[in-house]
C-alpha angles and dihedrals in degrees: 000000000000116000138174094211135043120196122190120192118207103215122186117158093335100136091130097052110025098088091049091051092051092046091056095058105110119250090237089058095046090055091060103032148081110215117203121188111203110199107203098207095294117197093206130062097282089135091052090051090053092048092049090052091051092047089054092059097094140121109048146039093261091057091046090051091052092049091052090054098049123098133181129202129175134199106210090212125039108261101176136253095285092056090051092050092049091050092046093051092046093052091045092055090048090054092060093234117157094217129037122197132195111213115179116225096220095080098243093119128061111252088180090069096058096102091053090051095047091049093046093049092054094049095046097046089219129155089238144345118222127200112240125206091189105052088091110056114244095010095118093051092045089053092054097250104170114256094240090055093048092050095040093048092048091049094050094043091051091053093045092050088058091052101043131061099236124055121226132179100217114024092167101060113118094206101102134152114199134201109240088217089064095043094051090074098048120108094225094183090064096054126100121275089215138067088286091083095087091055091046092055092048090048092051092052090048093049090051091053093245120151120263119200135187138193129192119261131182119259115239123187123158129149096306118137116240120223091202121101099214095199098054090039091053091050091051090050090053090049090055091049091052090048090052091050090050094242 
């Protein structure tokens, strides 16, 4: 089925939030997308949540259209976020879509803004557009982002902005929509299997002189458990910065 957009959903132990995330995808986006949920070896009933969502798509042509555009894939063993992103990008490129979006299944990022991001990416001719929780002053705090994450993210972003050509306000947001044209020339097998992969992709675009764009998104933190070790992640970010500086 031809589609303009491809959305892959990293899903690890997101049984409580996955259906809500899928429900928030705009109707205009559903009509032009393939949506692939990639279950990274979840220990909870993430698969059951997906199946319940699909079973609820009954009664009219719009629901039938959504159902025809949904896909599910499961890694029997947890492979890590980077492996999920690489698989999602690979499947997106196979689909022939012009734009490929990463939409986390834990509900932190605004599925309802996808159409805005797809439209913006096409008009800007950028390699990617990243959602920023810091473009609007005070947004991160208002959305209950923990203080240590606000301070740590600001510290790392400040350092990264000194190392890279283009300046961004939130380099560690996982809400990213990519141009397939950019992704076609990326050696996916050489990228990180961890959370570093988002930064690597942004760094590659920056090094190639391709345009990076960002739009504001709301910050959403509840009682979800993060799978990211912020200390080791921060050290890996600094290592990438040093590599870029040639140190």
